[in-house]
N, CA, C and O atoms as a CHARMM CRD file, in Angstrom:
* protein
*
  300
    1    1 UNK  N    -54.28100 -29.60400   4.66000 PROA 1      0.00000
    2    1 UNK  CA   -53.35600 -29.27900   5.73400 PROA 1      0.00000
    3    1 UNK  C    -51.92100 -29.63600   5.35300 PROA 1      0.00000
    4    1 UNK  O    -50.99100 -28.89600   5.67000 PROA 1      0.00000
    5    2 UNK  N    -51.74200 -30.76800   4.67300 PROA 2      0.00000
    6    2 UNK  CA   -50.41000 -31.19400   4.28300 PROA 2      0.00000
    7    2 UNK  C    -49.81500 -30.25300   3.24200 PROA 2      0.00000
    8    2 UNK  O    -48.62000 -29.95900   3.26600 PROA 2      0.00000
    9    3 UNK  N    -50.66000 -29.78500   2.32800 PROA 3      0.00000
   10    3 UNK  CA   -50.18000 -28.85100   1.31100 PROA 3      0.00000
   11    3 UNK  C    -49.69900 -27.56300   1.95900 PROA 3      0.00000
   12    3 UNK  O    -48.64900 -27.03700   1.59000 PROA 3      0.00000
   13    4 UNK  N    -50.44500 -27.05700   2.90700 PROA 4      0.00000
   14    4 UNK  CA   -50.07500 -25.81700   3.59400 PROA 4      0.00000
   15    4 UNK  C    -48.77400 -25.99800   4.37000 PROA 4      0.00000
   16    4 UNK  O    -47.92500 -25.10700   4.37600 PROA 4      0.00000
   17    5 UNK  N    -48.61800 -27.14000   5.02000 PROA 5      0.00000
   18    5 UNK  CA   -47.39800 -27.41400   5.78000 PROA 5      0.00000
   19    5 UNK  C    -46.18700 -27.50000   4.85000 PROA 5      0.00000
   20    5 UNK  O    -45.13700 -26.93200   5.14800 PROA 5      0.00000
   21    6 UNK  N    -46.32900 -28.20700   3.72300 PROA 6      0.00000
   22    6 UNK  CA   -45.21300 -28.32600   2.79000 PROA 6      0.00000
   23    6 UNK  C    -44.89600 -26.98000   2.14000 PROA 6      0.00000
   24    6 UNK  O    -43.74000 -26.69200   1.83200 PROA 6      0.00000
   25    7 UNK  N    -45.92500 -26.15900   1.93200 PROA 7      0.00000
   26    7 UNK  CA   -45.69600 -24.82100   1.37700 PROA 7      0.00000
   27    7 UNK  C    -44.85500 -23.97900   2.34300 PROA 7      0.00000
   28    7 UNK  O    -43.92700 -23.29100   1.92100 PROA 7      0.00000
   29    8 UNK  N    -45.18000 -24.03600   3.63300 PROA 8      0.00000
   30    8 UNK  CA   -44.40900 -23.27300   4.62000 PROA 8      0.00000
   31    8 UNK  C    -42.98100 -23.79900   4.74300 PROA 8      0.00000
   32    8 UNK  O    -42.05100 -23.01800   4.94800 PROA 8      0.00000
   33    9 UNK  N    -42.79700 -25.11100   4.62100 PROA 9      0.00000
   34    9 UNK  CA   -41.44000 -25.66300   4.63100 PROA 9      0.00000
   35    9 UNK  C    -40.65300 -25.17700   3.42400 PROA 9      0.00000
   36    9 UNK  O    -39.47700 -24.82800   3.53200 PROA 9      0.00000
   37   10 UNK  N    -41.31500 -25.15700   2.27400 PROA 10     0.00000
   38   10 UNK  CA   -40.65700 -24.67700   1.06100 PROA 10     0.00000
   39   10 UNK  C    -40.28000 -23.20200   1.20600 PROA 10     0.00000
   40   10 UNK  O    -39.16900 -22.80600   0.85100 PROA 10     0.00000
   41   11 UNK  N    -41.18500 -22.40200   1.71900 PROA 11     0.00000
   42   11 UNK  CA   -40.90300 -20.97500   1.90700 PROA 11     0.00000
   43   11 UNK  C    -39.77100 -20.76800   2.91300 PROA 11     0.00000
   44   11 UNK  O    -38.92400 -19.89300   2.73100 PROA 11     0.00000
   45   12 UNK  N    -39.76200 -21.56500   3.95800 PROA 12     0.00000
   46   12 UNK  CA   -38.68900 -21.45500   4.94500 PROA 12     0.00000
   47   12 UNK  C    -37.34700 -21.80000   4.30700 PROA 12     0.00000
   48   12 UNK  O    -36.34900 -21.12500   4.56100 PROA 12     0.00000
   49   13 UNK  N    -37.31400 -22.84500   3.48000 PROA 13     0.00000
   50   13 UNK  CA   -36.07400 -23.21900   2.79900 PROA 13     0.00000
   51   13 UNK  C    -35.63200 -22.13700   1.82300 PROA 13     0.00000
   52   13 UNK  O    -34.43900 -21.86600   1.69000 PROA 13     0.00000
   53   14 UNK  N    -36.58700 -21.52200   1.14600 PROA 14     0.00000
   54   14 UNK  CA   -36.23700 -20.43800   0.22100 PROA 14     0.00000
   55   14 UNK  C    -35.67800 -19.25000   0.98800 PROA 14     0.00000
   56   14 UNK  O    -34.73300 -18.60700   0.53000 PROA 14     0.00000
   57   15 UNK  N    -36.24400 -18.95400   2.13800 PROA 15     0.00000
   58   15 UNK  CA   -35.72600 -17.84700   2.95600 PROA 15     0.00000
   59   15 UNK  C    -34.31800 -18.15800   3.44500 PROA 15     0.00000
   60   15 UNK  O    -33.45400 -17.28200   3.42500 PROA 15     0.00000
   61   16 UNK  N    -34.07400 -19.38500   3.88100 PROA 16     0.00000
   62   16 UNK  CA   -32.72800 -19.77300   4.31600 PROA 16     0.00000
   63   16 UNK  C    -31.73900 -19.68600   3.16100 PROA 16     0.00000
   64   16 UNK  O    -30.61400 -19.21700   3.33100 PROA 16     0.00000
   65   17 UNK  N    -32.16300 -20.13800   1.99300 PROA 17     0.00000
   66   17 UNK  CA   -31.29000 -20.07300   0.82300 PROA 17     0.00000
   67   17 UNK  C    -30.99100 -18.62200   0.45000 PROA 17     0.00000
   68   17 UNK  O    -29.85600 -18.28500   0.11200 PROA 17     0.00000
   69   18 UNK  N    -32.00500 -17.77100   0.51200 PROA 18     0.00000
   70   18 UNK  CA   -31.79700 -16.34800   0.23500 PROA 18     0.00000
   71   18 UNK  C    -30.83700 -15.71300   1.23100 PROA 18     0.00000
   72   18 UNK  O    -29.98600 -14.90600   0.85500 PROA 18     0.00000
   73   19 UNK  N    -30.97500 -16.07700   2.49400 PROA 19     0.00000
   74   19 UNK  CA   -30.06600 -15.53500   3.51200 PROA 19     0.00000
   75   19 UNK  C    -28.63900 -16.01700   3.26500 PROA 19     0.00000
   76   19 UNK  O    -27.68200 -15.26600   3.45500 PROA 19     0.00000
   77   20 UNK  N    -28.50400 -17.25500   2.84600 PROA 20     0.00000
   78   20 UNK  CA   -27.17700 -17.79100   2.55500 PROA 20     0.00000
   79   20 UNK  C    -26.54200 -17.07300   1.36600 PROA 20     0.00000
   80   20 UNK  O    -25.36400 -16.71800   1.40700 PROA 20     0.00000
   81   21 UNK  N    -27.31700 -16.86200   0.31500 PROA 21     0.00000
   82   21 UNK  CA   -26.80300 -16.14900  -0.86700 PROA 21     0.00000
   83   21 UNK  C    -26.42500 -14.72200  -0.48900 PROA 21     0.00000
   84   21 UNK  O    -25.39000 -14.21700  -0.92500 PROA 21     0.00000
   85   22 UNK  N    -27.25900 -14.07000   0.31800 PROA 22     0.00000
   86   22 UNK  CA   -26.95400 -12.71300   0.76900 PROA 22     0.00000
   87   22 UNK  C    -25.66700 -12.68100   1.59000 PROA 22     0.00000
   88   22 UNK  O    -24.83500 -11.79000   1.41800 PROA 22     0.00000
   89   23 UNK  N    -25.51200 -13.65800   2.48100 PROA 23     0.00000
   90   23 UNK  CA   -24.30200 -13.71600   3.30700 PROA 23     0.00000
   91   23 UNK  C    -23.05700 -13.94900   2.45300 PROA 23     0.00000
   92   23 UNK  O    -22.01700 -13.33100   2.68400 PROA 23     0.00000
   93   24 UNK  N    -23.16400 -14.83600   1.47200 PROA 24     0.00000
   94   24 UNK  CA   -22.01800 -15.08000   0.58800 PROA 24     0.00000
   95   24 UNK  C    -21.68200 -13.84500  -0.23500 PROA 24     0.00000
   96   24 UNK  O    -20.51000 -13.53700  -0.45000 PROA 24     0.00000
   97   25 UNK  N    -22.70700 -13.14000  -0.69300 PROA 25     0.00000
   98   25 UNK  CA   -22.46100 -11.89400  -1.42600 PROA 25     0.00000
   99   25 UNK  C    -21.77500 -10.85600  -0.56100 PROA 25     0.00000
  100   25 UNK  O    -20.86900 -10.15700  -1.01500 PROA 25     0.00000
  101   26 UNK  N    -22.20400 -10.75900   0.67500 PROA 26     0.00000
  102   26 UNK  CA   -21.58600  -9.81200   1.60400 PROA 26     0.00000
  103   26 UNK  C    -20.13500 -10.19300   1.89200 PROA 26     0.00000
  104   26 UNK  O    -19.26500  -9.32600   1.97100 PROA 26     0.00000
  105   27 UNK  N    -19.88100 -11.47900   2.04500 PROA 27     0.00000
  106   27 UNK  CA   -18.50200 -11.94300   2.26600 PROA 27     0.00000
  107   27 UNK  C    -17.63200 -11.59000   1.06800 PROA 27     0.00000
  108   27 UNK  O    -16.50400 -11.12700   1.23600 PROA 27     0.00000
  109   28 UNK  N    -18.14400 -11.80400  -0.13600 PROA 28     0.00000
  110   28 UNK  CA   -17.39100 -11.45100  -1.34000 PROA 28     0.00000
  111   28 UNK  C    -17.11300  -9.96500  -1.42300 PROA 28     0.00000
  112   28 UNK  O    -16.00300  -9.55200  -1.76000 PROA 28     0.00000
  113   29 UNK  N    -18.11600  -9.16000  -1.11800 PROA 29     0.00000
  114   29 UNK  CA   -17.94300  -7.70500  -1.15100 PROA 29     0.00000
  115   29 UNK  C    -16.90100  -7.25800  -0.12400 PROA 29     0.00000
  116   29 UNK  O    -16.02700  -6.44800  -0.43400 PROA 29     0.00000
  117   30 UNK  N    -16.99300  -7.78200   1.08800 PROA 30     0.00000
  118   30 UNK  CA   -16.03100  -7.40400   2.12600 PROA 30     0.00000
  119   30 UNK  C    -14.62400  -7.86800   1.78400 PROA 30     0.00000
  120   30 UNK  O    -13.65000  -7.19100   2.11100 PROA 30     0.00000
  121   31 UNK  N    -14.51200  -9.01900   1.12600 PROA 31     0.00000
  122   31 UNK  CA   -13.19800  -9.50400   0.70000 PROA 31     0.00000
  123   31 UNK  C    -12.58300  -8.55000  -0.32200 PROA 31     0.00000
  124   31 UNK  O    -11.39200  -8.24600  -0.25600 PROA 31     0.00000
  125   32 UNK  N    -13.39600  -8.08000  -1.26500 PROA 32     0.00000
  126   32 UNK  CA   -12.88600  -7.12200  -2.25400 PROA 32     0.00000
  127   32 UNK  C    -12.46600  -5.81600  -1.58400 PROA 32     0.00000
  128   32 UNK  O    -11.43500  -5.23700  -1.92500 PROA 32     0.00000
  129   33 UNK  N    -13.26900  -5.36200  -0.63500 PROA 33     0.00000
  130   33 UNK  CA   -12.92100  -4.13100   0.08200 PROA 33     0.00000
  131   33 UNK  C    -11.62500  -4.29100   0.86400 PROA 33     0.00000
  132   33 UNK  O    -10.80300  -3.37600   0.91100 PROA 33     0.00000
  133   34 UNK  N    -11.44600  -5.45400   1.47400 PROA 34     0.00000
  134   34 UNK  CA   -10.22200  -5.71600   2.22700 PROA 34     0.00000
  135   34 UNK  C     -9.00600  -5.71200   1.30200 PROA 34     0.00000
  136   34 UNK  O     -7.96700  -5.14800   1.64300 PROA 34     0.00000
  137   35 UNK  N     -9.13400  -6.33600   0.14200 PROA 35     0.00000
  138   35 UNK  CA    -8.02400  -6.34200  -0.80800 PROA 35     0.00000
  139   35 UNK  C     -7.68700  -4.92800  -1.26700 PROA 35     0.00000
  140   35 UNK  O     -6.51400  -4.56500  -1.35200 PROA 35     0.00000
  141   36 UNK  N     -8.70500  -4.13100  -1.56200 PROA 36     0.00000
  142   36 UNK  CA    -8.45700  -2.75200  -1.99700 PROA 36     0.00000
  143   36 UNK  C     -7.78400  -1.94500  -0.88400 PROA 36     0.00000
  144   36 UNK  O     -6.89100  -1.14100  -1.15400 PROA 36     0.00000
  145   37 UNK  N     -8.20200  -2.15500   0.34600 PROA 37     0.00000
  146   37 UNK  CA    -7.61300  -1.43900   1.47500 PROA 37     0.00000
  147   37 UNK  C     -6.16200  -1.85800   1.69500 PROA 37     0.00000
  148   37 UNK  O     -5.30800  -1.02400   1.99300 PROA 37     0.00000
  149   38 UNK  N     -5.89000  -3.14800   1.54700 PROA 38     0.00000
  150   38 UNK  CA    -4.51000  -3.62000   1.70800 PROA 38     0.00000
  151   38 UNK  C     -3.60600  -3.02500   0.63100 PROA 38     0.00000
  152   38 UNK  O     -2.47200  -2.64200   0.91900 PROA 38     0.00000
  153   39 UNK  N     -4.09800  -2.94500  -0.61000 PROA 39     0.00000
  154   39 UNK  CA    -3.30200  -2.33700  -1.68900 PROA 39     0.00000
  155   39 UNK  C     -3.04300  -0.86300  -1.42000 PROA 39     0.00000
  156   39 UNK  O     -1.93700  -0.37000  -1.63900 PROA 39     0.00000
  157   40 UNK  N     -4.07500  -0.15500  -0.94000 PROA 40     0.00000
  158   40 UNK  CA    -3.90000   1.27200  -0.63000 PROA 40     0.00000
  159   40 UNK  C     -2.91400   1.46000   0.52100 PROA 40     0.00000
  160   40 UNK  O     -2.11100   2.39200   0.50700 PROA 40     0.00000
  161   41 UNK  N     -2.97500   0.57900   1.51000 PROA 41     0.00000
  162   41 UNK  CA    -2.04500   0.65700   2.63700 PROA 41     0.00000
  163   41 UNK  C     -0.61700   0.42100   2.16600 PROA 41     0.00000
  164   41 UNK  O      0.30000   1.12900   2.58000 PROA 41     0.00000
  165   42 UNK  N     -0.42800  -0.56400   1.31100 PROA 42     0.00000
  166   42 UNK  CA     0.91200  -0.85200   0.80700 PROA 42     0.00000
  167   42 UNK  C      1.45800   0.34000   0.01500 PROA 42     0.00000
  168   42 UNK  O      2.63000   0.69300   0.14100 PROA 42     0.00000
  169   43 UNK  N      0.59800   0.95300  -0.80100 PROA 43     0.00000
  170   43 UNK  CA     1.03400   2.11600  -1.58300 PROA 43     0.00000
  171   43 UNK  C      1.37300   3.28900  -0.66600 PROA 43     0.00000
  172   43 UNK  O      2.36400   3.98200  -0.89900 PROA 43     0.00000
  173   44 UNK  N      0.57800   3.52200   0.36300 PROA 44     0.00000
  174   44 UNK  CA     0.86200   4.64000   1.26100 PROA 44     0.00000
  175   44 UNK  C      2.11800   4.38100   2.09000 PROA 44     0.00000
  176   44 UNK  O      2.86600   5.31300   2.38600 PROA 44     0.00000
  177   45 UNK  N      2.35500   3.12600   2.46500 PROA 45     0.00000
  178   45 UNK  CA     3.59500   2.81100   3.18200 PROA 45     0.00000
  179   45 UNK  C      4.80600   3.04500   2.29300 PROA 45     0.00000
  180   45 UNK  O      5.84400   3.50800   2.76600 PROA 45     0.00000
  181   46 UNK  N      4.68200   2.72600   1.00000 PROA 46     0.00000
  182   46 UNK  CA     5.79400   2.96000   0.07400 PROA 46     0.00000
  183   46 UNK  C      6.03900   4.46100  -0.08500 PROA 46     0.00000
  184   46 UNK  O      7.18800   4.90300  -0.09800 PROA 46     0.00000
  185   47 UNK  N      4.96800   5.24200  -0.20600 PROA 47     0.00000
  186   47 UNK  CA     5.13400   6.70100  -0.32200 PROA 47     0.00000
  187   47 UNK  C      5.76400   7.27900   0.94400 PROA 47     0.00000
  188   47 UNK  O      6.59900   8.18000   0.86900 PROA 47     0.00000
  189   48 UNK  N      5.36500   6.76200   2.10100 PROA 48     0.00000
  190   48 UNK  CA     5.94900   7.23300   3.35600 PROA 48     0.00000
  191   48 UNK  C      7.43800   6.90800   3.41100 PROA 48     0.00000
  192   48 UNK  O      8.24100   7.74100   3.83300 PROA 48     0.00000
  193   49 UNK  N      7.80900   5.70400   2.98700 PROA 49     0.00000
  194   49 UNK  CA     9.22300   5.32000   2.97900 PROA 49     0.00000
  195   49 UNK  C     10.00600   6.20500   2.01100 PROA 49     0.00000
  196   49 UNK  O     11.13200   6.60600   2.30700 PROA 49     0.00000
  197   50 UNK  N      9.41700   6.50900   0.86200 PROA 50     0.00000
  198   50 UNK  CA    10.08300   7.39600  -0.10200 PROA 50     0.00000
  199   50 UNK  C     10.27500   8.79300   0.48400 PROA 50     0.00000
  200   50 UNK  O     11.32200   9.41100   0.29700 PROA 50     0.00000
  201   51 UNK  N      9.26200   9.28400   1.19100 PROA 51     0.00000
  202   51 UNK  CA     9.37100  10.60700   1.81700 PROA 51     0.00000
  203   51 UNK  C     10.46000  10.61600   2.88500 PROA 51     0.00000
  204   51 UNK  O     11.18900  11.59900   3.02100 PROA 51     0.00000
  205   52 UNK  N     10.57400   9.53500   3.63600 PROA 52     0.00000
  206   52 UNK  CA    11.62500   9.45700   4.65200 PROA 52     0.00000
  207   52 UNK  C     13.00300   9.49200   4.00100 PROA 52     0.00000
  208   52 UNK  O     13.91200  10.15200   4.50400 PROA 52     0.00000
  209   53 UNK  N     13.16200   8.78000   2.87900 PROA 53     0.00000
  210   53 UNK  CA    14.45100   8.78300   2.18000 PROA 53     0.00000
  211   53 UNK  C     14.80000  10.17500   1.68200 PROA 53     0.00000
  212   53 UNK  O     15.93600  10.62500   1.83000 PROA 53     0.00000
  213   54 UNK  N     13.82800  10.85700   1.09300 PROA 54     0.00000
  214   54 UNK  CA    14.07600  12.20100   0.56900 PROA 54     0.00000
  215   54 UNK  C     14.39200  13.15700   1.71100 PROA 54     0.00000
  216   54 UNK  O     15.29500  13.98400   1.58900 PROA 54     0.00000
  217   55 UNK  N     13.67000  13.05600   2.80800 PROA 55     0.00000
  218   55 UNK  CA    13.93900  13.91600   3.95700 PROA 55     0.00000
  219   55 UNK  C     15.35200  13.68800   4.48800 PROA 55     0.00000
  220   55 UNK  O     16.06100  14.64000   4.81600 PROA 55     0.00000
  221   56 UNK  N     15.75200  12.43200   4.57000 PROA 56     0.00000
  222   56 UNK  CA    17.10000  12.12000   5.03600 PROA 56     0.00000
  223   56 UNK  C     18.14600  12.69300   4.07700 PROA 56     0.00000
  224   56 UNK  O     19.15300  13.25000   4.51500 PROA 56     0.00000
  225   57 UNK  N     17.90600  12.55600   2.76800 PROA 57     0.00000
  226   57 UNK  CA    18.85800  13.09400   1.78500 PROA 57     0.00000
  227   57 UNK  C     18.94200  14.61500   1.88500 PROA 57     0.00000
  228   57 UNK  O     20.02900  15.18900   1.81100 PROA 57     0.00000
  229   58 UNK  N     17.79900  15.26100   2.05100 PROA 58     0.00000
  230   58 UNK  CA    17.81300  16.72400   2.16900 PROA 58     0.00000
  231   58 UNK  C     18.51200  17.17000   3.44700 PROA 58     0.00000
  232   58 UNK  O     19.22100  18.17600   3.44400 PROA 58     0.00000
  233   59 UNK  N     18.32100  16.44100   4.52500 PROA 59     0.00000
  234   59 UNK  CA    19.00900  16.78100   5.76700 PROA 59     0.00000
  235   59 UNK  C     20.51800  16.63000   5.59500 PROA 59     0.00000
  236   59 UNK  O     21.28600  17.44300   6.11000 PROA 59     0.00000
  237   60 UNK  N     20.94500  15.60100   4.87800 PROA 60     0.00000
  238   60 UNK  CA    22.38300  15.41500   4.63700 PROA 60     0.00000
  239   60 UNK  C     22.95700  16.52500   3.76500 PROA 60     0.00000
  240   60 UNK  O     24.11100  16.91700   3.94000 PROA 60     0.00000
  241   61 UNK  N     22.16300  17.03200   2.82900 PROA 61     0.00000
  242   61 UNK  CA    22.63400  18.14000   1.99200 PROA 61     0.00000
  243   61 UNK  C     22.64300  19.45300   2.77600 PROA 61     0.00000
  244   61 UNK  O     23.48200  20.32100   2.53600 PROA 61     0.00000
  245   62 UNK  N     21.72000  19.58800   3.69700 PROA 62     0.00000
  246   62 UNK  CA    21.58800  20.83600   4.43500 PROA 62     0.00000
  247   62 UNK  C     22.60500  20.94900   5.57100 PROA 62     0.00000
  248   62 UNK  O     23.00900  22.05800   5.92200 PROA 62     0.00000
  249   63 UNK  N     23.01700  19.84800   6.13900 PROA 63     0.00000
  250   63 UNK  CA    23.91600  19.87300   7.29900 PROA 63     0.00000
  251   63 UNK  C     25.22900  20.59800   7.01700 PROA 63     0.00000
  252   63 UNK  O     25.62800  21.42600   7.83600 PROA 63     0.00000
  253   64 UNK  N     25.92200  20.34100   5.91600 PROA 64     0.00000
  254   64 UNK  CA    27.17500  21.08400   5.67500 PROA 64     0.00000
  255   64 UNK  C     26.95500  22.58000   5.49300 PROA 64     0.00000
  256   64 UNK  O     27.80000  23.38800   5.87600 PROA 64     0.00000
  257   65 UNK  N     25.82000  22.94500   4.90800 PROA 65     0.00000
  258   65 UNK  CA    25.54200  24.37700   4.71600 PROA 65     0.00000
  259   65 UNK  C     25.28800  25.06000   6.06100 PROA 65     0.00000
  260   65 UNK  O     25.66400  26.21600   6.25800 PROA 65     0.00000
  261   66 UNK  N     24.66100  24.35300   6.96400 PROA 66     0.00000
  262   66 UNK  CA    24.39400  24.93800   8.27500 PROA 66     0.00000
  263   66 UNK  C     25.68400  25.09700   9.07900 PROA 66     0.00000
  264   66 UNK  O     25.81200  26.02500   9.87800 PROA 66     0.00000
  265   67 UNK  N     26.63200  24.19300   8.86700 PROA 67     0.00000
  266   67 UNK  CA    27.89800  24.29100   9.59000 PROA 67     0.00000
  267   67 UNK  C     28.73300  25.45100   9.08500 PROA 67     0.00000
  268   67 UNK  O     29.48800  26.05100   9.85100 PROA 67     0.00000
  269   68 UNK  N     28.60700  25.77900   7.78700 PROA 68     0.00000
  270   68 UNK  CA    29.41000  26.86100   7.21200 PROA 68     0.00000
  271   68 UNK  C     28.95300  28.22500   7.70400 PROA 68     0.00000
  272   68 UNK  O     29.78500  29.10300   7.93000 PROA 68     0.00000
  273   69 UNK  N     27.67000  28.41900   7.87200 PROA 69     0.00000
  274   69 UNK  CA    27.15200  29.71500   8.28700 PROA 69     0.00000
  275   69 UNK  C     26.99800  29.72900   9.81500 PROA 69     0.00000
  276   69 UNK  O     26.43600  28.80300  10.39900 PROA 69     0.00000
  277   70 UNK  N     27.50300  30.78600  10.44600 PROA 70     0.00000
  278   70 UNK  CA    27.46000  30.84000  11.89700 PROA 70     0.00000
  279   70 UNK  C     26.03100  30.84600  12.45900 PROA 70     0.00000
  280   70 UNK  O     25.77400  30.22100  13.48700 PROA 70     0.00000
  281   71 UNK  N     25.12100  31.53100  11.80900 PROA 71     0.00000
  282   71 UNK  CA    23.75800  31.60500  12.31900 PROA 71     0.00000
  283   71 UNK  C     22.85800  30.53200  11.71800 PROA 71     0.00000
  284   71 UNK  O     21.65600  30.49700  11.98100 PROA 71     0.00000
  285   72 UNK  N     23.44100  29.67500  10.92100 PROA 72     0.00000
  286   72 UNK  CA    22.63700  28.67500  10.23500 PROA 72     0.00000
  287   72 UNK  C     21.98200  29.29100   9.00100 PROA 72     0.00000
  288   72 UNK  O     22.22900  30.45000   8.66900 PROA 72     0.00000
  289   73 UNK  N     21.18600  28.54100   8.36100 PROA 73     0.00000
  290   73 UNK  CA    20.50800  29.00500   7.14700 PROA 73     0.00000
  291   73 UNK  C     19.21100  29.68400   7.56400 PROA 73     0.00000
  292   73 UNK  O     18.39800  29.10100   8.28100 PROA 73     0.00000
  293   74 UNK  N     19.01900  30.94000   7.10200 PROA 74     0.00000
  294   74 UNK  CA    17.77600  31.62100   7.48400 PROA 74     0.00000
  295   74 UNK  C     16.55900  30.90500   6.89300 PROA 74     0.00000
  296   74 UNK  O     16.61900  30.32300   5.81000 PROA 74     0.00000
  297   75 UNK  N     15.46400  30.96800   7.63300 PROA 75     0.00000
  298   75 UNK  CA    14.26900  30.24300   7.18400 PROA 75     0.00000
  299   75 UNK  C     13.33300  31.13100   6.42200 PROA 75     0.00000
  300   75 UNK  O     12.28000  30.67800   5.97400 PROA 75     0.00000
């Protein structure tokens, strides 16, 4: 009876240890995913800022041309 009881305690501890290792692995995986997502977000924010700058520059170049032509620039 004692052997069976100690065997079940050992199995329970192994299951707890396995769950802990699985949880730590999942935490590591999610941490890597979060880092990759943050890098992608930073890159997309930089591209958006660059697009805003280019749009502003193009609008500044286009404004004098629109003022010169009475009907504006045809599209």
